[in-house]
C-alpha positions in Angstrom: 97.8 114.7 126.4 94.6 112.7 125.8 91.5 114.3 127.1 87.9 113.0 127.0 85.0 115.1 128.0 81.7 113.3 128.4 78.4 115.3 128.6 74.7 114.9 128.1 73.6 113.0 131.2 70.6 113.9 133.2 67.3 112.8 134.8 64.7 111.4 132.4 61.6 109.2 132.7 61.4 105.6 131.5 60.8 105.5 127.8 62.5 108.8 127.1 65.8 109.5 125.2 69.2 111.1 125.9 72.2 111.7 123.7 75.6 111.5 125.3 78.6 113.2 123.7 82.3 112.5 124.2 84.7 115.2 122.9 88.2 113.9 122.5 91.6 115.5 122.0 95.2 114.6 122.1 95.3 111.6 119.9 94.6 110.6 116.3 90.9 110.0 116.2 91.2 107.7 113.2 93.6 105.3 115.0 91.6 104.4 118.1 88.8 102.3 119.4 86.3 104.3 121.4 83.7 102.9 123.8 80.9 103.8 126.1 80.7 102.1 129.5 78.4 102.2 132.5 79.2 102.0 136.2 76.6 101.1 138.8 77.6 101.1 142.5 78.3 97.6 143.6 78.6 96.2 140.0 81.4 95.7 137.6 81.9 98.3 135.0 79.9 97.3 131.9 80.9 97.9 128.3 77.9 99.1 126.3 79.1 99.8 122.9 82.3 100.6 121.0 83.2 102.0 117.6 86.2 101.8 115.4 86.6 105.4 114.3 88.6 104.3 111.3 85.9 102.2 109.6 82.8 102.7 111.7 82.5 99.1 112.9 80.3 99.0 116.0 79.5 96.5 118.8 76.7 96.5 121.4 76.1 94.4 124.4 72.7 92.8 124.3 71.3 94.9 127.1 71.4 98.0 124.9 71.3 96.6 121.4 68.4 98.0 119.5 68.0 100.9 121.9 71.4 102.6 121.9 73.3 103.8 118.9 77.0 104.8 118.9 78.3 107.1 116.2 81.3 109.3 115.6 82.0 112.6 113.9 85.7 112.4 113.1 85.8 116.0 112.0 84.7 117.1 115.4 86.6 114.3 117.3 83.4 113.5 119.0 81.6 110.2 119.7 77.9 110.1 120.5 75.7 107.6 122.3 72.0 108.0 121.4 70.0 106.3 124.0 66.3 105.6 123.3 63.6 103.8 125.3 65.5 104.3 128.5 64.8 102.0 131.4 65.4 102.4 135.1 68.1 99.8 134.9 70.0 102.1 132.6 70.7 104.3 135.5 74.4 104.8 136.2 77.5 106.8 135.5 78.4 106.7 131.8 82.0 106.9 130.7 83.6 107.2 127.3 87.0 105.7 126.9 89.7 105.2 124.3 92.0 102.3 123.5 94.7 104.1 121.6 96.6 100.9 120.9 94.2 99.6 118.3 92.1 101.0 115.4 89.5 98.3 115.8 87.1 98.1 118.7 86.6 94.4 117.8 90.0 93.8 119.3 88.5 94.7 122.6 85.5 92.5 122.3 84.9 89.0 123.4 82.1 87.1 121.7 80.9 84.3 123.8 77.7 84.2 125.8 74.8 84.4 123.2 72.4 85.7 125.9 74.6 88.5 127.0 76.1 89.3 123.6 79.5 90.7 122.9 81.6 91.7 126.0 83.5 94.9 125.6 86.6 94.5 127.8 86.7 97.8 129.6 90.1 97.1 131.0 91.6 97.3 127.5 90.8 101.0 127.3 93.7 103.1 128.4 92.2 106.6 128.5 88.9 107.6 130.3 86.7 110.6 130.6 85.2 111.8 133.8 81.8 110.3 133.5 78.3 111.7 133.2 75.3 110.6 135.4 72.2 109.2 133.8 69.2 108.7 136.0 66.1 107.0 134.6 63.0 107.2 136.8 60.1 104.7 136.6 
C-alpha cells in the first residue's frame, strides 16, 4: 500500500522559510515521479515542483522558481520542499503526490506558457498524501 505523509507546514511571516517533508512507503522510490502541489480554496490545484527520484531531474512552476527547492533522500524515501522568501500568496494546503507509472517527472509536465512556466499536471499523479497547511502572514 502506497502511503505518503506530508509534514512541516505552519504559520510564518512573509520572508521567512519552511521545509516540508514527504515520507513515502509502499513503492519503489527510484521508479516514480514525486511532486509538490498547492491547493487554495476556490482555485485549481497547482503543481509547484516535481522530481524524478531516479535521476534527480526537477521542474518548477514560475511562481516558486528561485524560492523553492525540491530534493529527495532516496535512502530515507523522503522528498523535501525547501521554501524560502515566502509570500502571503504562498498560503495554502501543500500536498505531496506520486506518479508511480513513470520514473520521470518530465512526463507529467507541459511546457507552454513562458510567463507561467512548466505546468505540472496534478491529475497525472495517482497517490496523494494528506496535505499540510502553510500560512504566510504579511
